[in-house]
C-alpha positions, 0 to 999 in steps of 0.5 A, spaced: 513 476 504 508 471 504 503 470 497 498 474 500 503 480 501 506 479 494 500 479 491 497 485 494 504 489 493 503 487 485 496 490 485 499 496 488 504 497 484 499 496 478 494 501 481 499 506 481 504 505 475 510 504 479 515 498 482 517 497 489 523 495 490 524 489 495 528 492 500 523 498 500 517 492 501 520 489 506 520 496 511 513 497 509 509 493 515 503 498 516 498 501 512 501 508 514 508 506 511 505 503 505 501 510 504 508 514 506 512 511 501 507 511 495 506 519 496 514 520 497 515 516 491 510 519 486 512 526 488 519 524 487 517 522 480 513 528 479 507 525 478 500 529 478 497 523 482 500 524 488 495 528 492 495 525 499 488 524 500 487 521 494 493 516 494 490 513 501 483 512 498 486 509 492 491 504 496 485 503 501 481 501 495 486 496 492 487 493 499 480 492 500 479 489 493 485 484 494 483 482 501 476 483 502 477 487 508 472 493 510 475 500 508 474 502 516 479 496 517 484 499 513 487 504 518 494 507 518 496 503 524 494 497 521 499 492 521 499 488 514 501 481 517 498 482 525 492 486 524 490 485 516 492 477 517 496 477 510 502 472 510 
């Protein structure tokens, strides 16, 4: 995991108030993977902020803020490394 990816992961953890274990983070290769993980983890924790659409929008906003990407570039199928060019 490169520095850009680690910084993004930390911003997402802070934004959602949860930790993402390294083992899980290594499997989150696309925006959709990250979204599914966040929704699942928030539901597992019984958090009220687990609405699918709101989680996606918040996650997308964090990604855009951290990377300078436009919202239309952050799509579920986008790979963090290959499409979003995070190292």
